mmJSON file of the N, C-alpha and C atoms, coordinates in Angstrom:
{"data_MODEL":{"atom_site":{
"group_PDB":["ATOM","ATOM","ATOM","ATOM","ATOM","ATOM","ATOM","ATOM","ATOM","ATOM","ATOM","ATOM","ATOM","ATOM","ATOM","ATOM","ATOM","ATOM","ATOM","ATOM","ATOM","ATOM","ATOM","ATOM","ATOM","ATOM","ATOM","ATOM","ATOM","ATOM","ATOM","ATOM","ATOM","ATOM","ATOM","ATOM","ATOM","ATOM","ATOM","ATOM","ATOM","ATOM","ATOM","ATOM","ATOM","ATOM","ATOM","ATOM","ATOM","ATOM","ATOM","ATOM","ATOM","ATOM","ATOM","ATOM","ATOM","ATOM","ATOM","ATOM","ATOM","ATOM","ATOM","ATOM","ATOM","ATOM","ATOM","ATOM","ATOM","ATOM","ATOM","ATOM","ATOM","ATOM","ATOM","ATOM","ATOM","ATOM","ATOM","ATOM","ATOM","ATOM","ATOM","ATOM","ATOM","ATOM","ATOM","ATOM","ATOM","ATOM","ATOM","ATOM","ATOM","ATOM","ATOM","ATOM","ATOM","ATOM","ATOM","ATOM","ATOM","ATOM","ATOM","ATOM","ATOM","ATOM","ATOM","ATOM","ATOM","ATOM","ATOM","ATOM","ATOM","ATOM","ATOM","ATOM","ATOM","ATOM","ATOM","ATOM","ATOM","ATOM","ATOM","ATOM","ATOM","ATOM","ATOM","ATOM","ATOM","ATOM","ATOM","ATOM","ATOM","ATOM","ATOM","ATOM","ATOM","ATOM","ATOM","ATOM","ATOM","ATOM","ATOM","ATOM","ATOM","ATOM","ATOM","ATOM","ATOM","ATOM","ATOM","ATOM","ATOM","ATOM","ATOM","ATOM","ATOM","ATOM","ATOM","ATOM","ATOM","ATOM","ATOM","ATOM","ATOM","ATOM","ATOM","ATOM","ATOM","ATOM","ATOM","ATOM","ATOM","ATOM","ATOM","ATOM","ATOM","ATOM","ATOM","ATOM","ATOM","ATOM","ATOM","ATOM","ATOM","ATOM","ATOM","ATOM","ATOM","ATOM","ATOM","ATOM","ATOM","ATOM","ATOM","ATOM","ATOM","ATOM","ATOM","ATOM","ATOM","ATOM","ATOM","ATOM","ATOM","ATOM","ATOM","ATOM","ATOM","ATOM"],
"id":[1,2,3,4,5,6,7,8,9,10,11,12,13,14,15,16,17,18,19,20,21,22,23,24,25,26,27,28,29,30,31,32,33,34,35,36,37,38,39,40,41,42,43,44,45,46,47,48,49,50,51,52,53,54,55,56,57,58,59,60,61,62,63,64,65,66,67,68,69,70,71,72,73,74,75,76,77,78,79,80,81,82,83,84,85,86,87,88,89,90,91,92,93,94,95,96,97,98,99,100,101,102,103,104,105,106,107,108,109,110,111,112,113,114,115,116,117,118,119,120,121,122,123,124,125,126,127,128,129,130,131,132,133,134,135,136,137,138,139,140,141,142,143,144,145,146,147,148,149,150,151,152,153,154,155,156,157,158,159,160,161,162,163,164,165,166,167,168,169,170,171,172,173,174,175,176,177,178,179,180,181,182,183,184,185,186,187,188,189,190,191,192,193,194,195,196,197,198,199,200,201,202,203,204,205,206,207,208,209,210],
"type_symbol":["N","C","C","N","C","C","N","C","C","N","C","C","N","C","C","N","C","C","N","C","C","N","C","C","N","C","C","N","C","C","N","C","C","N","C","C","N","C","C","N","C","C","N","C","C","N","C","C","N","C","C","N","C","C","N","C","C","N","C","C","N","C","C","N","C","C","N","C","C","N","C","C","N","C","C","N","C","C","N","C","C","N","C","C","N","C","C","N","C","C","N","C","C","N","C","C","N","C","C","N","C","C","N","C","C","N","C","C","N","C","C","N","C","C","N","C","C","N","C","C","N","C","C","N","C","C","N","C","C","N","C","C","N","C","C","N","C","C","N","C","C","N","C","C","N","C","C","N","C","C","N","C","C","N","C","C","N","C","C","N","C","C","N","C","C","N","C","C","N","C","C","N","C","C","N","C","C","N","C","C","N","C","C","N","C","C","N","C","C","N","C","C","N","C","C","N","C","C","N","C","C","N","C","C","N","C","C","N","C","C"],
"label_atom_id":["N","CA","C","N","CA","C","N","CA","C","N","CA","C","N","CA","C","N","CA","C","N","CA","C","N","CA","C","N","CA","C","N","CA","C","N","CA","C","N","CA","C","N","CA","C","N","CA","C","N","CA","C","N","CA","C","N","CA","C","N","CA","C","N","CA","C","N","CA","C","N","CA","C","N","CA","C","N","CA","C","N","CA","C","N","CA","C","N","CA","C","N","CA","C","N","CA","C","N","CA","C","N","CA","C","N","CA","C","N","CA","C","N","CA","C","N","CA","C","N","CA","C","N","CA","C","N","CA","C","N","CA","C","N","CA","C","N","CA","C","N","CA","C","N","CA","C","N","CA","C","N","CA","C","N","CA","C","N","CA","C","N","CA","C","N","CA","C","N","CA","C","N","CA","C","N","CA","C","N","CA","C","N","CA","C","N","CA","C","N","CA","C","N","CA","C","N","CA","C","N","CA","C","N","CA","C","N","CA","C","N","CA","C","N","CA","C","N","CA","C","N","CA","C","N","CA","C","N","CA","C","N","CA","C","N","CA","C","N","CA","C","N","CA","C"],
"label_alt_id":[null,null,null,null,null,null,null,null,null,null,null,null,null,null,null,null,null,null,null,null,null,null,null,null,null,null,null,null,null,null,null,null,null,null,null,null,null,null,null,null,null,null,null,null,null,null,null,null,null,null,null,null,null,null,null,null,null,null,null,null,null,null,null,null,null,null,null,null,null,null,null,null,null,null,null,null,null,null,null,null,null,null,null,null,null,null,null,null,null,null,null,null,null,null,null,null,null,null,null,null,null,null,null,null,null,null,null,null,null,null,null,null,null,null,null,null,null,null,null,null,null,null,null,null,null,null,null,null,null,null,null,null,null,null,null,null,null,null,null,null,null,null,null,null,null,null,null,null,null,null,null,null,null,null,null,null,null,null,null,null,null,null,null,null,null,null,null,null,null,null,null,null,null,null,null,null,null,null,null,null,null,null,null,null,null,null,null,null,null,null,null,null,null,null,null,null,null,null,null,null,null,null,null,null,null,null,null,null,null,null],
"label_comp_id":["LYS","LYS","LYS","ILE","ILE","ILE","THR","THR","THR","LYS","LYS","LYS","GLU","GLU","GLU","ASP","ASP","ASP","ARG","ARG","ARG","GLU","GLU","GLU","THR","THR","THR","TYR","TYR","TYR","LYS","LYS","LYS","HIS","HIS","HIS","LEU","LEU","LEU","ASN","ASN","ASN","ILE","ILE","ILE","ALA","ALA","ALA","GLY","GLY","GLY","LEU","LEU","LEU","VAL","VAL","VAL","GLY","GLY","GLY","SER","SER","SER","ILE","ILE","ILE","ASP","ASP","ASP","ASN","ASN","ASN","ASP","ASP","ASP","PHE","PHE","PHE","CYS","CYS","CYS","GLY","GLY","GLY","THR","THR","THR","ASP","ASP","ASP","MET","MET","MET","THR","THR","THR","ILE","ILE","ILE","GLY","GLY","GLY","THR","THR","THR","ASP","ASP","ASP","THR","THR","THR","ALA","ALA","ALA","LEU","LEU","LEU","HIS","HIS","HIS","ARG","ARG","ARG","ILE","ILE","ILE","ILE","ILE","ILE","GLU","GLU","GLU","ALA","ALA","ALA","VAL","VAL","VAL","ASP","ASP","ASP","ALA","ALA","ALA","ILE","ILE","ILE","ALA","ALA","ALA","THR","THR","THR","THR","THR","THR","ALA","ALA","ALA","LEU","LEU","LEU","SER","SER","SER","HIS","HIS","HIS","GLN","GLN","GLN","ARG","ARG","ARG","ALA","ALA","ALA","PHE","PHE","PHE","VAL","VAL","VAL","LEU","LEU","LEU","GLU","GLU","GLU","VAL","VAL","VAL","MET","MET","MET","GLY","GLY","GLY","ARG","ARG","ARG","HIS","HIS","HIS","CYS","CYS","CYS","GLY","GLY","GLY"],
"label_asym_id":["A","A","A","A","A","A","A","A","A","A","A","A","A","A","A","A","A","A","A","A","A","A","A","A","A","A","A","A","A","A","A","A","A","A","A","A","A","A","A","A","A","A","A","A","A","A","A","A","A","A","A","A","A","A","A","A","A","A","A","A","A","A","A","A","A","A","A","A","A","A","A","A","A","A","A","A","A","A","A","A","A","A","A","A","A","A","A","A","A","A","A","A","A","A","A","A","A","A","A","A","A","A","A","A","A","A","A","A","A","A","A","A","A","A","A","A","A","A","A","A","A","A","A","A","A","A","A","A","A","A","A","A","A","A","A","A","A","A","A","A","A","A","A","A","A","A","A","A","A","A","A","A","A","A","A","A","A","A","A","A","A","A","A","A","A","A","A","A","A","A","A","A","A","A","A","A","A","A","A","A","A","A","A","A","A","A","A","A","A","A","A","A","A","A","A","A","A","A","A","A","A","A","A","A","A","A","A","A","A","A"],
"label_entity_id":["1","1","1","1","1","1","1","1","1","1","1","1","1","1","1","1","1","1","1","1","1","1","1","1","1","1","1","1","1","1","1","1","1","1","1","1","1","1","1","1","1","1","1","1","1","1","1","1","1","1","1","1","1","1","1","1","1","1","1","1","1","1","1","1","1","1","1","1","1","1","1","1","1","1","1","1","1","1","1","1","1","1","1","1","1","1","1","1","1","1","1","1","1","1","1","1","1","1","1","1","1","1","1","1","1","1","1","1","1","1","1","1","1","1","1","1","1","1","1","1","1","1","1","1","1","1","1","1","1","1","1","1","1","1","1","1","1","1","1","1","1","1","1","1","1","1","1","1","1","1","1","1","1","1","1","1","1","1","1","1","1","1","1","1","1","1","1","1","1","1","1","1","1","1","1","1","1","1","1","1","1","1","1","1","1","1","1","1","1","1","1","1","1","1","1","1","1","1","1","1","1","1","1","1","1","1","1","1","1","1"],
"label_seq_id":[1,1,1,2,2,2,3,3,3,4,4,4,5,5,5,6,6,6,7,7,7,8,8,8,9,9,9,10,10,10,11,11,11,12,12,12,13,13,13,14,14,14,15,15,15,16,16,16,17,17,17,18,18,18,19,19,19,20,20,20,21,21,21,22,22,22,23,23,23,24,24,24,25,25,25,26,26,26,27,27,27,28,28,28,29,29,29,30,30,30,31,31,31,32,32,32,33,33,33,34,34,34,35,35,35,36,36,36,37,37,37,38,38,38,39,39,39,40,40,40,41,41,41,42,42,42,43,43,43,44,44,44,45,45,45,46,46,46,47,47,47,48,48,48,49,49,49,50,50,50,51,51,51,52,52,52,53,53,53,54,54,54,55,55,55,56,56,56,57,57,57,58,58,58,59,59,59,60,60,60,61,61,61,62,62,62,63,63,63,64,64,64,65,65,65,66,66,66,67,67,67,68,68,68,69,69,69,70,70,70],
"pdbx_PDB_ins_code":[null,null,null,null,null,null,null,null,null,null,null,null,null,null,null,null,null,null,null,null,null,null,null,null,null,null,null,null,null,null,null,null,null,null,null,null,null,null,null,null,null,null,null,null,null,null,null,null,null,null,null,null,null,null,null,null,null,null,null,null,null,null,null,null,null,null,null,null,null,null,null,null,null,null,null,null,null,null,null,null,null,null,null,null,null,null,null,null,null,null,null,null,null,null,null,null,null,null,null,null,null,null,null,null,null,null,null,null,null,null,null,null,null,null,null,null,null,null,null,null,null,null,null,null,null,null,null,null,null,null,null,null,null,null,null,null,null,null,null,null,null,null,null,null,null,null,null,null,null,null,null,null,null,null,null,null,null,null,null,null,null,null,null,null,null,null,null,null,null,null,null,null,null,null,null,null,null,null,null,null,null,null,null,null,null,null,null,null,null,null,null,null,null,null,null,null,null,null,null,null,null,null,null,null,null,null,null,null,null,null],
"Cartn_x":[3.72,3.364,1.739,1.157,-0.1,-0.477,-1.344,-1.822,-2.865,-3.066,-4.124,-5.554,-5.638,-6.972,-7.179,-5.895,-6.296,-6.618,-6.164,-6.243,-7.554,-8.259,-9.577,-10.606,-10.071,-10.982,-11.056,-10.057,-10.057,-9.824,-10.306,-10.326,-11.298,-11.853,-12.716,-12.288,-10.912,-10.463,-9.431,-9.477,-8.663,-7.723,-6.414,-5.203,-4.816,-4.67,-3.8,-2.779,-1.704,-0.241,-0.35,-0.066,0.152,1.508,1.998,3.261,3.607,3.918,4.138,5.59,5.748,7.3,7.017,7.902,7.83,8.976,9.527,10.308,9.406,7.934,7.337,8.036,8.8,9.34,8.872,7.409,6.723,5.926,6.609,5.938,4.493,3.724,2.526,1.331,1.744,1.101,1.377,0.505,1.006,1.682,0.893,1.609,1.565,2.547,2.408,1.976,1.674,1.126,2.34,2.142,3.267,3.981,3.767,4.377,3.876,2.257,1.621,2.002,1.89,2.19,3.494,4.527,5.877,5.862,5.222,5.47,4.457,3.602,2.903,3.821,4.183,5.14,6.375,6.828,7.883,7.362,6.321,5.697,5.41,4.871,4.789,5.96,6.913,8.388,8.916,8.896,9.492,8.53,7.454,6.777,6.956,7.146,7.661,9.164,10.109,11.332,11.689,10.681,10.764,10.366,9.562,9.347,10.311,11.04,12.482,13.386,13.496,14.684,14.445,13.466,12.932,13.203,12.852,13.164,14.342,15.207,16.625,17.534,17.082,17.605,18.733,18.511,19.538,18.97,19.774,19.507,19.402,18.595,18.45,18.364,19.359,19.264,18.537,17.547,16.803,17.275,17.435,17.619,16.433,15.612,14.574,14.611,14.181,14.079,13.095,13.3,12.189,12.935,14.001,15.004,14.553,13.797,13.313,11.845,11.306,9.807,9.765,8.974,8.587,9.628],
"Cartn_y":[23.652,24.832,24.842,25.358,25.68,27.199,27.464,28.941,29.331,30.802,31.031,30.575,30.649,30.099,28.418,27.749,26.428,26.181,27.251,27.123,27.173,27.819,28.648,27.507,26.918,25.866,24.759,24.212,22.897,23.034,24.356,24.452,23.603,22.622,21.943,20.555,20.499,18.94,18.864,17.997,17.763,16.701,16.98,15.941,15.576,14.393,13.518,12.862,13.067,12.366,11.036,9.812,8.665,8.081,7.853,7.132,5.587,5.164,3.784,3.182,3.002,2.129,0.881,0.005,-1.333,-1.008,0.195,0.378,1.127,1.344,1.671,2.873,4.102,4.86,6.26,6.318,7.705,8.112,9.224,9.34,9.823,9.687,9.817,8.956,7.539,6.451,5.441,4.375,3.303,2.234,2.165,1.355,2.203,2.104,2.473,1.856,2.234,1.231,0.291,-0.89,-1.63,-2.466,-2.096,-2.659,-3.955,-3.854,-4.997,-6.046,-5.596,-6.679,-7.229,-6.399,-7.069,-8.023,-7.775,-8.5,-9.665,-9.561,-10.849,-11.822,-11.381,-12.054,-12.921,-12.062,-12.538,-13.814,-13.597,-14.557,-15.779,-15.67,-16.835,-17.701,-16.746,-17.464,-17.872,-17.323,-18.316,-19.617,-19.46,-20.723,-22.069,-21.375,-22.366,-22.875,-22.038,-22.361,-23.346,-22.79,-23.741,-25.065,-25.62,-26.786,-27.501,-26.939,-27.351,-27.472,-26.733,-26.65,-27.868,-28.076,-29.181,-30.628,-30.643,-31.925,-32.172,-31.032,-31.351,-31.397,-31.261,-30.792,-29.529,-28.638,-27.654,-26.342,-25.426,-24.032,-22.918,-22.391,-21.429,-19.912,-19.153,-17.515,-16.88,-16.017,-15.192,-13.882,-13.033,-11.406,-11.08,-10.062,-9.32,-8.015,-7.17,-5.851,-5.076,-3.891,-3.321,-3.022,-2.333,-1.653,-2.218,-1.056,-1.251,-1.853,-2.356,-2.879,-4.403,-4.486,-5.78,-5.975],
"Cartn_z":[-3.536,-2.75,-2.771,-1.612,-1.74,-1.729,-2.875,-2.894,-1.946,-2.033,-0.988,-1.748,-2.945,-3.436,-2.987,-3.344,-2.939,-1.445,-0.662,0.858,1.214,0.318,0.514,-0.219,-1.012,-1.899,-0.968,-0.133,0.371,2.135,2.545,3.662,4.596,4.065,4.792,4.987,4.384,4.572,6.152,6.502,7.658,7.291,7.418,7.248,8.667,8.701,9.931,9.383,9.862,9.782,10.693,10.328,11.299,10.887,12.263,12.044,11.838,10.813,10.805,11.182,12.284,12.699,13.436,12.922,14.104,15.211,15.039,16.556,17.481,17.627,18.644,19.224,18.312,19.238,19.115,19.027,18.916,19.931,20.581,21.629,21.715,22.949,23.153,22.664,21.993,21.727,22.482,22.551,23.272,22.245,20.972,19.875,18.651,17.672,16.626,15.574,14.299,13.518,12.646,12.547,12.34,13.28,14.723,15.839,16.053,15.947,16.29,15.41,13.917,13.124,13.375,13.756,13.808,14.846,15.878,17.039,16.923,15.995,15.688,15.078,13.972,13.312,13.772,14.713,15.671,16.314,17.003,18.105,16.891,15.641,14.774,14.183,14.278,13.903,15.195,16.352,17.403,17.784,17.59,17.646,16.772,15.521,14.48,14.692,15.087,15.258,16.659,17.669,19.081,18.941,17.96,17.541,16.878,15.96,15.311,16.157,17.016,17.945,18.922,19.599,20.22,19.691,18.542,17.798,17.515,17.24,16.832,18.168,19.292,20.427,20.388,19.93,19.514,20.257,20.216,20.686,19.707,19.319,18.093,18.724,17.893,18.422,17.214,17.626,16.648,16.957,15.764,15.748,14.89,15.722,15.047,15.153,14.186,13.866,15.029,15.39,16.06,17.744,17.619,18.384,20.088,20.425,21.933,22.081,20.998,20.903,21.565,22.29,23.0,24.021],
"occupancy":[1.0,1.0,1.0,1.0,1.0,1.0,1.0,1.0,1.0,1.0,1.0,1.0,1.0,1.0,1.0,1.0,1.0,1.0,1.0,1.0,1.0,1.0,1.0,1.0,1.0,1.0,1.0,1.0,1.0,1.0,1.0,1.0,1.0,1.0,1.0,1.0,1.0,1.0,1.0,1.0,1.0,1.0,1.0,1.0,1.0,1.0,1.0,1.0,1.0,1.0,1.0,1.0,1.0,1.0,1.0,1.0,1.0,1.0,1.0,1.0,1.0,1.0,1.0,1.0,1.0,1.0,1.0,1.0,1.0,1.0,1.0,1.0,1.0,1.0,1.0,1.0,1.0,1.0,1.0,1.0,1.0,1.0,1.0,1.0,1.0,1.0,1.0,1.0,1.0,1.0,1.0,1.0,1.0,1.0,1.0,1.0,1.0,1.0,1.0,1.0,1.0,1.0,1.0,1.0,1.0,1.0,1.0,1.0,1.0,1.0,1.0,1.0,1.0,1.0,1.0,1.0,1.0,1.0,1.0,1.0,1.0,1.0,1.0,1.0,1.0,1.0,1.0,1.0,1.0,1.0,1.0,1.0,1.0,1.0,1.0,1.0,1.0,1.0,1.0,1.0,1.0,1.0,1.0,1.0,1.0,1.0,1.0,1.0,1.0,1.0,1.0,1.0,1.0,1.0,1.0,1.0,1.0,1.0,1.0,1.0,1.0,1.0,1.0,1.0,1.0,1.0,1.0,1.0,1.0,1.0,1.0,1.0,1.0,1.0,1.0,1.0,1.0,1.0,1.0,1.0,1.0,1.0,1.0,1.0,1.0,1.0,1.0,1.0,1.0,1.0,1.0,1.0,1.0,1.0,1.0,1.0,1.0,1.0,1.0,1.0,1.0,1.0,1.0,1.0,1.0,1.0,1.0,1.0,1.0,1.0],
"B_iso_or_equiv":[0.0,0.0,0.0,0.0,0.0,0.0,0.0,0.0,0.0,0.0,0.0,0.0,0.0,0.0,0.0,0.0,0.0,0.0,0.0,0.0,0.0,0.0,0.0,0.0,0.0,0.0,0.0,0.0,0.0,0.0,0.0,0.0,0.0,0.0,0.0,0.0,0.0,0.0,0.0,0.0,0.0,0.0,0.0,0.0,0.0,0.0,0.0,0.0,0.0,0.0,0.0,0.0,0.0,0.0,0.0,0.0,0.0,0.0,0.0,0.0,0.0,0.0,0.0,0.0,0.0,0.0,0.0,0.0,0.0,0.0,0.0,0.0,0.0,0.0,0.0,0.0,0.0,0.0,0.0,0.0,0.0,0.0,0.0,0.0,0.0,0.0,0.0,0.0,0.0,0.0,0.0,0.0,0.0,0.0,0.0,0.0,0.0,0.0,0.0,0.0,0.0,0.0,0.0,0.0,0.0,0.0,0.0,0.0,0.0,0.0,0.0,0.0,0.0,0.0,0.0,0.0,0.0,0.0,0.0,0.0,0.0,0.0,0.0,0.0,0.0,0.0,0.0,0.0,0.0,0.0,0.0,0.0,0.0,0.0,0.0,0.0,0.0,0.0,0.0,0.0,0.0,0.0,0.0,0.0,0.0,0.0,0.0,0.0,0.0,0.0,0.0,0.0,0.0,0.0,0.0,0.0,0.0,0.0,0.0,0.0,0.0,0.0,0.0,0.0,0.0,0.0,0.0,0.0,0.0,0.0,0.0,0.0,0.0,0.0,0.0,0.0,0.0,0.0,0.0,0.0,0.0,0.0,0.0,0.0,0.0,0.0,0.0,0.0,0.0,0.0,0.0,0.0,0.0,0.0,0.0,0.0,0.0,0.0,0.0,0.0,0.0,0.0,0.0,0.0,0.0,0.0,0.0,0.0,0.0,0.0],
"pdbx_formal_charge":[null,null,null,null,null,null,null,null,null,null,null,null,null,null,null,null,null,null,null,null,null,null,null,null,null,null,null,null,null,null,null,null,null,null,null,null,null,null,null,null,null,null,null,null,null,null,null,null,null,null,null,null,null,null,null,null,null,null,null,null,null,null,null,null,null,null,null,null,null,null,null,null,null,null,null,null,null,null,null,null,null,null,null,null,null,null,null,null,null,null,null,null,null,null,null,null,null,null,null,null,null,null,null,null,null,null,null,null,null,null,null,null,null,null,null,null,null,null,null,null,null,null,null,null,null,null,null,null,null,null,null,null,null,null,null,null,null,null,null,null,null,null,null,null,null,null,null,null,null,null,null,null,null,null,null,null,null,null,null,null,null,null,null,null,null,null,null,null,null,null,null,null,null,null,null,null,null,null,null,null,null,null,null,null,null,null,null,null,null,null,null,null,null,null,null,null,null,null,null,null,null,null,null,null,null,null,null,null,null,null],
"auth_seq_id":[1,1,1,2,2,2,3,3,3,4,4,4,5,5,5,6,6,6,7,7,7,8,8,8,9,9,9,10,10,10,11,11,11,12,12,12,13,13,13,14,14,14,15,15,15,16,16,16,17,17,17,18,18,18,19,19,19,20,20,20,21,21,21,22,22,22,23,23,23,24,24,24,25,25,25,26,26,26,27,27,27,28,28,28,29,29,29,30,30,30,31,31,31,32,32,32,33,33,33,34,34,34,35,35,35,36,36,36,37,37,37,38,38,38,39,39,39,40,40,40,41,41,41,42,42,42,43,43,43,44,44,44,45,45,45,46,46,46,47,47,47,48,48,48,49,49,49,50,50,50,51,51,51,52,52,52,53,53,53,54,54,54,55,55,55,56,56,56,57,57,57,58,58,58,59,59,59,60,60,60,61,61,61,62,62,62,63,63,63,64,64,64,65,65,65,66,66,66,67,67,67,68,68,68,69,69,69,70,70,70],
"auth_comp_id":["LYS","LYS","LYS","ILE","ILE","ILE","THR","THR","THR","LYS","LYS","LYS","GLU","GLU","GLU","ASP","ASP","ASP","ARG","ARG","ARG","GLU","GLU","GLU","THR","THR","THR","TYR","TYR","TYR","LYS","LYS","LYS","HIS","HIS","HIS","LEU","LEU","LEU","ASN","ASN","ASN","ILE","ILE","ILE","ALA","ALA","ALA","GLY","GLY","GLY","LEU","LEU","LEU","VAL","VAL","VAL","GLY","GLY","GLY","SER","SER","SER","ILE","ILE","ILE","ASP","ASP","ASP","ASN","ASN","ASN","ASP","ASP","ASP","PHE","PHE","PHE","CYS","CYS","CYS","GLY","GLY","GLY","THR","THR","THR","ASP","ASP","ASP","MET","MET","MET","THR","THR","THR","ILE","ILE","ILE","GLY","GLY","GLY","THR","THR","THR","ASP","ASP","ASP","THR","THR","THR","ALA","ALA","ALA","LEU","LEU","LEU","HIS","HIS","HIS","ARG","ARG","ARG","ILE","ILE","ILE","ILE","ILE","ILE","GLU","GLU","GLU","ALA","ALA","ALA","VAL","VAL","VAL","ASP","ASP","ASP","ALA","ALA","ALA","ILE","ILE","ILE","ALA","ALA","ALA","THR","THR","THR","THR","THR","THR","ALA","ALA","ALA","LEU","LEU","LEU","SER","SER","SER","HIS","HIS","HIS","GLN","GLN","GLN","ARG","ARG","ARG","ALA","ALA","ALA","PHE","PHE","PHE","VAL","VAL","VAL","LEU","LEU","LEU","GLU","GLU","GLU","VAL","VAL","VAL","MET","MET","MET","GLY","GLY","GLY","ARG","ARG","ARG","HIS","HIS","HIS","CYS","CYS","CYS","GLY","GLY","GLY"],
"auth_asym_id":["A","A","A","A","A","A","A","A","A","A","A","A","A","A","A","A","A","A","A","A","A","A","A","A","A","A","A","A","A","A","A","A","A","A","A","A","A","A","A","A","A","A","A","A","A","A","A","A","A","A","A","A","A","A","A","A","A","A","A","A","A","A","A","A","A","A","A","A","A","A","A","A","A","A","A","A","A","A","A","A","A","A","A","A","A","A","A","A","A","A","A","A","A","A","A","A","A","A","A","A","A","A","A","A","A","A","A","A","A","A","A","A","A","A","A","A","A","A","A","A","A","A","A","A","A","A","A","A","A","A","A","A","A","A","A","A","A","A","A","A","A","A","A","A","A","A","A","A","A","A","A","A","A","A","A","A","A","A","A","A","A","A","A","A","A","A","A","A","A","A","A","A","A","A","A","A","A","A","A","A","A","A","A","A","A","A","A","A","A","A","A","A","A","A","A","A","A","A","A","A","A","A","A","A","A","A","A","A","A","A"],
"auth_atom_id":["N","CA","C","N","CA","C","N","CA","C","N","CA","C","N","CA","C","N","CA","C","N","CA","C","N","CA","C","N","CA","C","N","CA","C","N","CA","C","N","CA","C","N","CA","C","N","CA","C","N","CA","C","N","CA","C","N","CA","C","N","CA","C","N","CA","C","N","CA","C","N","CA","C","N","CA","C","N","CA","C","N","CA","C","N","CA","C","N","CA","C","N","CA","C","N","CA","C","N","CA","C","N","CA","C","N","CA","C","N","CA","C","N","CA","C","N","CA","C","N","CA","C","N","CA","C","N","CA","C","N","CA","C","N","CA","C","N","CA","C","N","CA","C","N","CA","C","N","CA","C","N","CA","C","N","CA","C","N","CA","C","N","CA","C","N","CA","C","N","CA","C","N","CA","C","N","CA","C","N","CA","C","N","CA","C","N","CA","C","N","CA","C","N","CA","C","N","CA","C","N","CA","C","N","CA","C","N","CA","C","N","CA","C","N","CA","C","N","CA","C","N","CA","C","N","CA","C","N","CA","C","N","CA","C","N","CA","C","N","CA","C","N","CA","C"],
"pdbx_PDB_model_num":[1,1,1,1,1,1,1,1,1,1,1,1,1,1,1,1,1,1,1,1,1,1,1,1,1,1,1,1,1,1,1,1,1,1,1,1,1,1,1,1,1,1,1,1,1,1,1,1,1,1,1,1,1,1,1,1,1,1,1,1,1,1,1,1,1,1,1,1,1,1,1,1,1,1,1,1,1,1,1,1,1,1,1,1,1,1,1,1,1,1,1,1,1,1,1,1,1,1,1,1,1,1,1,1,1,1,1,1,1,1,1,1,1,1,1,1,1,1,1,1,1,1,1,1,1,1,1,1,1,1,1,1,1,1,1,1,1,1,1,1,1,1,1,1,1,1,1,1,1,1,1,1,1,1,1,1,1,1,1,1,1,1,1,1,1,1,1,1,1,1,1,1,1,1,1,1,1,1,1,1,1,1,1,1,1,1,1,1,1,1,1,1,1,1,1,1,1,1,1,1,1,1,1,1,1,1,1,1,1,1]
}}}
């Protein structure tokens, strides 16, 4: 709990909260923190697995996290 004295002492501080989500489900932003990293890692994995799938003449199924993202 913040007392009145603490509030007066630290009233010059500005606090901002940032959403970190790979789901990109926070309204009012283009992209949340974590979304870009998640998408980048997915692209790297798909590139690596695609080469293996082609060389073995197989189809691979990938499941990734991030509900509606991408």
